[in-house]
N, CA and C atoms as a LAMMPS dump frame, in Angstrom:
ITEM: TIMESTEP
0
ITEM: NUMBER OF ATOMS
459
ITEM: BOX BOUNDS ff ff ff
-5.0000000000000000e+02 5.0000000000000000e+02
-5.0000000000000000e+02 5.0000000000000000e+02
-5.0000000000000000e+02 5.0000000000000000e+02
ITEM: ATOMS id mol type element x y z
1 1 1 N 26.314 325.295 330.243
2 1 2 C 26.31 325.896 328.834
3 1 3 C 25.955 327.196 328.692
4 2 1 N 24.72 327.624 329.402
5 2 2 C 24.372 328.938 329.248
6 2 3 C 25.463 330.064 329.816
7 3 1 N 26.144 329.817 330.859
8 3 2 C 27.136 330.697 331.356
9 3 3 C 28.246 330.773 330.345
10 4 1 N 28.516 329.543 329.666
11 4 2 C 29.715 329.674 328.787
12 4 3 C 29.429 330.654 327.555
13 5 1 N 28.144 330.539 327.202
14 5 2 C 27.86 331.243 325.805
15 5 3 C 27.644 332.897 326.504
16 6 1 N 27.036 333.041 327.751
17 6 2 C 26.587 334.41 328.232
18 6 3 C 27.955 335.127 328.545
19 7 1 N 28.906 334.514 329.007
20 7 2 C 30.188 335.423 329.284
21 7 3 C 30.702 336.182 328.064
22 8 1 N 30.653 335.736 326.851
23 8 2 C 30.74 336.5 325.683
24 8 3 C 29.777 337.689 325.476
25 9 1 N 28.728 337.339 325.743
26 9 2 C 27.592 338.48 325.657
27 9 3 C 28.077 339.689 326.437
28 10 1 N 28.528 339.229 327.76
29 10 2 C 28.885 340.264 328.789
30 10 3 C 29.959 341.369 328.355
31 11 1 N 30.831 340.646 327.398
32 11 2 C 31.908 341.402 327.038
33 11 3 C 31.693 342.217 325.572
34 12 1 N 30.462 342.064 325.324
35 12 2 C 29.979 342.774 323.914
36 12 3 C 29.353 344.091 324.254
37 13 1 N 29.094 344.72 323.326
38 13 2 C 28.325 346.201 323.432
39 13 3 C 26.867 345.989 323.515
40 14 1 N 26.362 344.755 323.593
41 14 2 C 24.899 344.688 323.691
42 14 3 C 24.457 344.958 325.192
43 15 1 N 23.111 345.373 325.291
44 15 2 C 22.71 345.83 326.556
45 15 3 C 22.593 344.593 327.833
46 16 1 N 22.907 344.632 328.687
47 16 2 C 22.886 343.485 329.684
48 16 3 C 21.606 343.024 329.853
49 17 1 N 20.538 343.814 329.397
50 17 2 C 19.238 343.522 329.802
51 17 3 C 18.778 342.44 328.704
52 18 1 N 19.492 342.339 327.767
53 18 2 C 19.124 341.239 326.542
54 18 3 C 20.078 339.95 326.949
55 19 1 N 20.865 340.07 327.685
56 19 2 C 21.731 338.858 327.965
57 19 3 C 21.068 337.389 327.869
58 20 1 N 20.038 337.259 328.712
59 20 2 C 19.454 335.931 328.824
60 20 3 C 18.836 335.52 327.315
61 21 1 N 17.958 336.364 326.789
62 21 2 C 17.422 336.198 325.53
63 21 3 C 18.241 335.896 324.339
64 22 1 N 19.454 336.863 324.276
65 22 2 C 20.355 336.66 323.257
66 22 3 C 21.198 335.443 323.417
67 23 1 N 21.537 334.921 324.768
68 23 2 C 22.294 333.651 324.922
69 23 3 C 21.348 332.662 324.49
70 24 1 N 20.209 332.536 324.951
71 24 2 C 19.046 331.33 324.591
72 24 3 C 18.933 331.332 323.091
73 25 1 N 19.03 332.583 322.443
74 25 2 C 18.845 332.474 320.794
75 25 3 C 19.986 332.195 320.337
76 26 1 N 21.296 332.452 320.802
77 26 2 C 22.468 331.719 320.188
78 26 3 C 22.541 330.32 320.245
79 27 1 N 21.943 329.906 321.417
80 27 2 C 22.111 328.497 321.596
81 27 3 C 21.116 327.563 320.781
82 28 1 N 19.919 328.304 320.671
83 28 2 C 18.945 327.638 319.902
84 28 3 C 19.333 327.799 318.408
85 29 1 N 20.004 328.966 317.737
86 29 2 C 20.35 329.203 316.413
87 29 3 C 21.363 328.063 316.13
88 30 1 N 22.043 327.637 316.902
89 30 2 C 23.133 326.431 316.443
90 30 3 C 22.481 325.064 316.569
91 31 1 N 21.387 324.978 317.068
92 31 2 C 20.523 323.915 317.076
93 31 3 C 20.792 322.932 318.367
94 32 1 N 21.205 323.507 319.421
95 32 2 C 21.352 322.675 320.402
96 32 3 C 20.139 322.581 321.484
97 33 1 N 19.469 321.509 321.336
98 33 2 C 18.194 321.419 321.936
99 33 3 C 18.432 320.544 323.363
100 34 1 N 19.118 321.148 324.073
101 34 2 C 19.324 320.426 325.384
102 34 3 C 19.317 321.468 326.584
103 35 1 N 19.296 321.12 327.737
104 35 2 C 19.201 322.11 328.977
105 35 3 C 20.192 323.009 328.996
106 36 1 N 19.978 324.247 328.737
107 36 2 C 21.186 325.261 328.914
108 36 3 C 22.023 325.265 330.116
109 37 1 N 21.365 324.74 331.124
110 37 2 C 22.032 324.618 332.372
111 37 3 C 23.173 323.465 332.57
112 38 1 N 23.051 322.737 331.514
113 38 2 C 24.084 321.32 331.44
114 38 3 C 25.57 322 331.442
115 39 1 N 26.337 321.479 332.077
116 39 2 C 27.764 321.822 332.032
117 39 3 C 28.331 321.268 330.704
118 40 1 N 29.175 322.256 330.097
119 40 2 C 29.878 321.761 328.559
120 40 3 C 30.681 320.754 328.898
121 41 1 N 31.2 320.44 330.109
122 41 2 C 32.073 319.269 330.153
123 41 3 C 31.326 317.934 330.133
124 42 1 N 30.011 317.905 330.181
125 42 2 C 29.049 316.748 329.999
126 42 3 C 28.891 316.492 328.337
127 43 1 N 29.023 317.526 327.62
128 43 2 C 28.54 317.489 326.132
129 43 3 C 29.51 316.535 325.312
130 44 1 N 28.931 316.184 324.249
131 44 2 C 29.962 315.424 323.403
132 44 3 C 30.607 316.321 322.52
133 45 1 N 31.345 315.779 321.516
134 45 2 C 32.302 316.729 320.826
135 45 3 C 31.65 317.699 319.964
136 46 1 N 30.52 317.022 319.084
137 46 2 C 29.865 317.796 318.324
138 46 3 C 29.029 319.073 319.093
139 47 1 N 28.53 318.78 320.084
140 47 2 C 27.724 319.8 321.054
141 47 3 C 28.727 320.714 321.582
142 48 1 N 29.76 320.465 321.906
143 48 2 C 30.872 321.454 322.334
144 48 3 C 31.291 322.342 321.207
145 49 1 N 31.336 321.747 320.046
146 49 2 C 31.885 322.715 318.728
147 49 3 C 30.554 323.669 318.637
148 50 1 N 29.353 323.303 318.661
149 50 2 C 28.217 324.107 318.626
150 50 3 C 28.208 325.134 319.645
151 51 1 N 28.552 324.823 320.813
152 51 2 C 28.767 325.908 321.846
153 51 3 C 29.691 326.854 321.534
154 52 1 N 30.899 326.37 320.879
155 52 2 C 31.909 327.537 320.408
156 52 3 C 31.273 328.451 319.308
157 53 1 N 30.341 327.905 318.391
158 53 2 C 29.768 328.802 317.49
159 53 3 C 28.846 329.734 318.197
160 54 1 N 28.058 329.111 319.087
161 54 2 C 27.035 330.002 319.865
162 54 3 C 27.834 331.207 320.347
163 55 1 N 28.985 330.831 321.038
164 55 2 C 29.697 331.897 321.581
165 55 3 C 30.184 332.957 320.723
166 56 1 N 30.489 332.338 319.376
167 56 2 C 30.983 333.364 318.325
168 56 3 C 30.077 334.239 317.923
169 57 1 N 28.544 333.888 317.89
170 57 2 C 27.396 334.639 317.414
171 57 3 C 26.936 335.364 318.42
172 58 1 N 26.983 335.209 319.609
173 58 2 C 26.192 335.759 320.629
174 58 3 C 26.309 337.254 320.767
175 59 1 N 27.361 337.833 320.434
176 59 2 C 27.83 339.169 320.73
177 59 3 C 27.326 339.893 319.389
178 60 1 N 26.656 339.523 318.333
179 60 2 C 26.524 340.022 317.069
180 60 3 C 27.737 340.681 316.324
181 61 1 N 28.773 339.844 316.17
182 61 2 C 29.99 340.394 315.657
183 61 3 C 29.805 340.615 314.041
184 62 1 N 30.701 341.501 313.692
185 62 2 C 30.604 341.671 312.173
186 62 3 C 31.421 340.777 311.581
187 63 1 N 32.362 340.063 312.008
188 63 2 C 33.258 339.102 311.525
189 63 3 C 33.257 337.642 312.303
190 64 1 N 33.21 336.609 311.924
191 64 2 C 33.205 335.385 312.591
192 64 3 C 34.176 334.618 312.097
193 65 1 N 35.348 334.228 312.677
194 65 2 C 36.471 333.362 312.104
195 65 3 C 36.168 332.131 312.837
196 66 1 N 36.417 331.003 311.824
197 66 2 C 35.998 329.694 312.358
198 66 3 C 37.23 328.833 311.844
199 67 1 N 38.14 328.138 312.821
200 67 2 C 39.167 327.639 312.379
201 67 3 C 38.756 325.994 312.694
202 68 1 N 38.575 325.31 311.591
203 68 2 C 38.287 323.699 311.549
204 68 3 C 37.138 323.608 312.514
205 69 1 N 35.998 323.982 312.456
206 69 2 C 34.884 323.861 313.483
207 69 3 C 34.526 322.546 313.641
208 70 1 N 34.646 321.769 312.399
209 70 2 C 34.029 320.474 312.325
210 70 3 C 35.042 319.333 312.349
211 71 1 N 36.405 319.692 312.636
212 71 2 C 37.265 318.763 312.679
213 71 3 C 37.076 317.575 313.476
214 72 1 N 37.312 316.346 312.954
215 72 2 C 37.139 314.883 313.603
216 72 3 C 35.497 314.772 313.923
217 73 1 N 34.655 315.483 313.367
218 73 2 C 33.146 315.146 313.661
219 73 3 C 32.691 314.223 312.541
220 74 1 N 31.83 313.195 312.73
221 74 2 C 31.243 312.556 311.741
222 74 3 C 30.522 313.201 310.759
223 75 1 N 30.378 312.511 309.67
224 75 2 C 29.703 313.234 308.469
225 75 3 C 28.399 313.933 308.706
226 76 1 N 27.469 313.498 309.405
227 76 2 C 26.253 313.998 309.724
228 76 3 C 26.375 315.268 310.489
229 77 1 N 27.075 315.205 311.522
230 77 2 C 27.395 316.389 312.495
231 77 3 C 28.242 317.563 311.608
232 78 1 N 28.916 317.096 310.709
233 78 2 C 29.584 318.133 309.945
234 78 3 C 28.806 318.783 308.882
235 79 1 N 27.857 318.032 308.427
236 79 2 C 26.893 318.667 307.675
237 79 3 C 25.796 319.662 308.411
238 80 1 N 25.718 319.216 309.993
239 80 2 C 24.75 320.156 310.506
240 80 3 C 25.58 321.466 310.726
241 81 1 N 26.877 321.296 311.083
242 81 2 C 27.76 322.55 311.143
243 81 3 C 27.799 323.289 309.994
244 82 1 N 27.737 322.716 308.677
245 82 2 C 27.708 323.355 307.671
246 82 3 C 26.67 324.12 307.535
247 83 1 N 25.363 323.542 307.859
248 83 2 C 23.947 324.234 307.722
249 83 3 C 24.127 325.558 308.64
250 84 1 N 24.84 325.409 309.971
251 84 2 C 24.853 326.542 310.879
252 84 3 C 25.678 327.524 310.281
253 85 1 N 27.001 327.089 309.788
254 85 2 C 27.816 328.169 309.329
255 85 3 C 27.188 329.06 308.039
256 86 1 N 26.517 328.454 307.208
257 86 2 C 25.822 329.042 306.051
258 86 3 C 24.823 330.033 306.385
259 87 1 N 24.174 329.816 307.713
260 87 2 C 23.152 330.75 308.104
261 87 3 C 23.637 331.68 308.991
262 88 1 N 25.052 331.852 309.244
263 88 2 C 25.39 332.935 310.095
264 88 3 C 25.233 334.396 309.295
265 89 1 N 25.632 334.463 308.194
266 89 2 C 25.5 335.778 307.674
267 89 3 C 24.102 336.387 307.638
268 90 1 N 23.22 335.438 307.32
269 90 2 C 21.853 335.894 307.422
270 90 3 C 21.063 336.149 308.664
271 91 1 N 21.578 335.287 309.652
272 91 2 C 21.23 335.608 311.103
273 91 3 C 21.702 336.93 311.598
274 92 1 N 22.987 337.182 311.509
275 92 2 C 23.659 338.177 312.087
276 92 3 C 24.416 339.396 311.34
277 93 1 N 24.468 339.105 310.033
278 93 2 C 25.055 339.995 309.104
279 93 3 C 26.533 339.944 309.022
280 94 1 N 27.187 338.96 309.748
281 94 2 C 28.575 338.75 309.977
282 94 3 C 29.188 338.374 308.613
283 95 1 N 30.203 338.652 308.554
284 95 2 C 31.11 337.85 307.337
285 95 3 C 31.752 336.786 308.006
286 96 1 N 31.879 335.635 307.397
287 96 2 C 32.452 334.458 307.872
288 96 3 C 33.627 334.134 307.234
289 97 1 N 34.795 333.784 308.043
290 97 2 C 35.837 333.377 307.389
291 97 3 C 36.155 331.726 307.883
292 98 1 N 36.143 331.1 307.183
293 98 2 C 36.33 329.67 307.406
294 98 3 C 37.575 329.146 306.977
295 99 1 N 38.411 328.654 308.012
296 99 2 C 39.603 328.114 307.714
297 99 3 C 39.598 326.475 307.958
298 100 1 N 39.776 325.805 306.848
299 100 2 C 39.505 324.35 307.122
300 100 3 C 40.255 323.658 305.993
301 101 1 N 40.42 322.187 306.044
302 101 2 C 40.998 321.489 305.198
303 101 3 C 40 320.547 304.681
304 102 1 N 38.774 320.469 305.137
305 102 2 C 37.576 319.73 304.609
306 102 3 C 37.025 320.322 303.455
307 103 1 N 37.471 319.744 302.161
308 103 2 C 36.972 320.497 301.042
309 103 3 C 35.401 320.457 300.869
310 104 1 N 34.829 319.464 301.423
311 104 2 C 33.228 319.219 301.279
312 104 3 C 32.671 320.316 302.222
313 105 1 N 33.136 320.499 303.273
314 105 2 C 32.468 321.652 304.131
315 105 3 C 32.837 323.048 303.397
316 106 1 N 34.164 323.055 302.986
317 106 2 C 34.434 324.508 302.341
318 106 3 C 33.578 324.65 301.024
319 107 1 N 33.365 323.655 300.237
320 107 2 C 32.487 323.697 298.999
321 107 3 C 30.965 324.022 299.551
322 108 1 N 30.552 323.424 300.618
323 108 2 C 29.197 323.674 301.18
324 108 3 C 28.806 325.019 301.656
325 109 1 N 29.993 325.667 302.32
326 109 2 C 29.606 326.949 302.916
327 109 3 C 30.331 328.339 302.458
328 110 1 N 31.132 328.034 301.366
329 110 2 C 31.975 329.096 300.853
330 110 3 C 31.526 329.477 299.454
331 111 1 N 31.252 330.653 299.098
332 111 2 C 31.246 331.136 297.634
333 111 3 C 32.528 331.535 297.04
334 112 1 N 33.38 332.075 297.965
335 112 2 C 34.874 332.554 297.511
336 112 3 C 35.684 331.813 298.426
337 113 1 N 36.813 331.265 297.776
338 113 2 C 37.653 330.54 298.601
339 113 3 C 39.214 331.068 298.023
340 114 1 N 40.13 331.269 299.077
341 114 2 C 41.407 331.453 298.92
342 114 3 C 42.328 330.221 299.534
343 115 1 N 43.376 329.903 298.698
344 115 2 C 44.158 328.798 299.159
345 115 3 C 45.527 329.414 299.163
346 116 1 N 46.199 328.93 300.467
347 116 2 C 47.548 329.244 300.844
348 116 3 C 48.335 327.98 300.598
349 117 1 N 49.545 327.971 300.394
350 117 2 C 50.673 326.841 300.125
351 117 3 C 51.83 327.485 301.039
352 118 1 N 52.073 326.902 302.17
353 118 2 C 53.219 327.469 302.886
354 118 3 C 53.176 329.004 302.897
355 119 1 N 51.901 329.631 303.322
356 119 2 C 51.883 330.969 303.514
357 119 3 C 51.815 331.829 302.152
358 120 1 N 51.948 331.113 301.028
359 120 2 C 51.8 331.736 299.714
360 120 3 C 50.362 331.617 299.024
361 121 1 N 49.627 332.695 298.704
362 121 2 C 48.383 332.867 298.024
363 121 3 C 48.679 331.927 296.627
364 122 1 N 48.054 330.893 296.389
365 122 2 C 48.151 330.304 295.169
366 122 3 C 46.882 330.377 294.304
367 123 1 N 45.898 330.506 294.982
368 123 2 C 44.477 330.786 294.163
369 123 3 C 43.282 331.447 295.052
370 124 1 N 42.724 332.255 294.229
371 124 2 C 41.414 332.812 294.952
372 124 3 C 40.372 333.071 293.94
373 125 1 N 39.129 332.915 294.525
374 125 2 C 38.112 333.343 293.724
375 125 3 C 36.829 332.258 294.062
376 126 1 N 35.874 332.052 292.918
377 126 2 C 34.987 331.257 293.299
378 126 3 C 35.326 329.917 293.67
379 127 1 N 34.582 329.363 294.693
380 127 2 C 35.179 328.141 295.289
381 127 3 C 35.389 327.051 294.213
382 128 1 N 34.255 326.77 293.575
383 128 2 C 34.453 325.535 292.537
384 128 3 C 35.436 325.672 291.517
385 129 1 N 35.838 327.059 290.94
386 129 2 C 37.011 327.368 290.081
387 129 3 C 38.263 327.209 290.955
388 130 1 N 38.46 327.519 292.103
389 130 2 C 39.641 327.393 292.836
390 130 3 C 39.836 325.904 293.177
391 131 1 N 38.767 325.226 293.419
392 131 2 C 39.031 323.772 293.754
393 131 3 C 39.619 322.87 292.499
394 132 1 N 39.125 323.67 291.279
395 132 2 C 39.845 322.75 290.021
396 132 3 C 41.137 323.349 289.534
397 133 1 N 41.642 324.418 290.234
398 133 2 C 43.11 324.886 289.86
399 133 3 C 44.147 323.82 290.103
400 134 1 N 44.931 323.723 289.022
401 134 2 C 45.94 322.92 289.111
402 134 3 C 47.008 322.957 290.388
403 135 1 N 47.259 324.208 290.602
404 135 2 C 48.344 324.368 291.773
405 135 3 C 47.588 323.953 292.893
406 136 1 N 46.296 324.272 293.295
407 136 2 C 45.602 323.848 294.425
408 136 3 C 45.513 322.315 294.387
409 137 1 N 45.013 321.587 293.42
410 137 2 C 45.169 320.218 293.306
411 137 3 C 46.52 319.599 293.65
412 138 1 N 47.479 320.163 293.16
413 138 2 C 48.835 319.517 293.52
414 138 3 C 49.142 319.887 295.041
415 139 1 N 49.013 321.149 295.455
416 139 2 C 49.102 321.262 296.967
417 139 3 C 48.36 320.635 297.898
418 140 1 N 47.056 320.488 297.548
419 140 2 C 46.21 319.722 298.455
420 140 3 C 46.579 318.246 298.403
421 141 1 N 47.213 317.679 297.302
422 141 2 C 47.535 316.222 297.249
423 141 3 C 48.922 316.058 297.655
424 142 1 N 49.667 317.019 298.128
425 142 2 C 50.777 317.144 298.678
426 142 3 C 52.048 317.053 297.752
427 143 1 N 51.691 317.198 296.326
428 143 2 C 52.875 316.799 295.38
429 143 3 C 53.376 318.257 295.229
430 144 1 N 54.616 318.273 294.682
431 144 2 C 55.271 319.494 294.51
432 144 3 C 54.798 320.343 293.384
433 145 1 N 54.823 321.737 293.616
434 145 2 C 54.297 322.436 292.411
435 145 3 C 55.327 322.652 291.388
436 146 1 N 54.803 322.638 290.035
437 146 2 C 55.835 322.547 288.945
438 146 3 C 56.454 324.099 288.813
439 147 1 N 57.539 324.503 288.692
440 147 2 C 57.981 325.782 288.498
441 147 3 C 57.849 326.046 286.846
442 148 1 N 56.741 326.883 286.417
443 148 2 C 56.543 326.826 285.061
444 148 3 C 57.408 327.662 284.146
445 149 1 N 58.474 328.437 284.982
446 149 2 C 59.449 329.182 284.245
447 149 3 C 60.417 328.137 283.927
448 150 1 N 60.79 327.34 284.75
449 150 2 C 61.868 326.098 284.534
450 150 3 C 61.411 325.081 283.537
451 151 1 N 60.094 324.927 283.586
452 151 2 C 59.311 323.857 282.636
453 151 3 C 59.409 324.457 281.154
454 152 1 N 59.524 325.687 280.748
455 152 2 C 59.46 326.186 279.68
456 152 3 C 60.842 326.485 279.067
457 153 1 N 61.83 326.577 279.913
458 153 2 C 63.162 327.058 279.537
459 153 3 C 63.895 326.124 278.867
């Protein structure tokens, strides 16, 4: 696992002299309290996802893009992932963009949300407000959007 995270550090602008400390810090940050020399292939799904997040933050990026980081994880592990995601800006100063269909995770992690429906932006703004938007509800529930111009004609 250590080498898996450290390889990202090697391709960052950070000094090589901080590689070990930065890598161990990233592993600790995501809450992986296991032997760093353990092979990623021996880890469970949640642990592997946390290794992915450790790789995302180890190079001290300005932007972290996470695409469904908790997909398929049980509720408790998703909650932990949410805690980690919420901590990224404070820890690294990075902006986090979360792409996800899990509205509980989005609500827990995002102050601002944008919703696309077939590539078209249908709502953007404070998360709670966006999740109450009628067009978002229709799109999320899989029903057709009503063409408001046709409805009033």
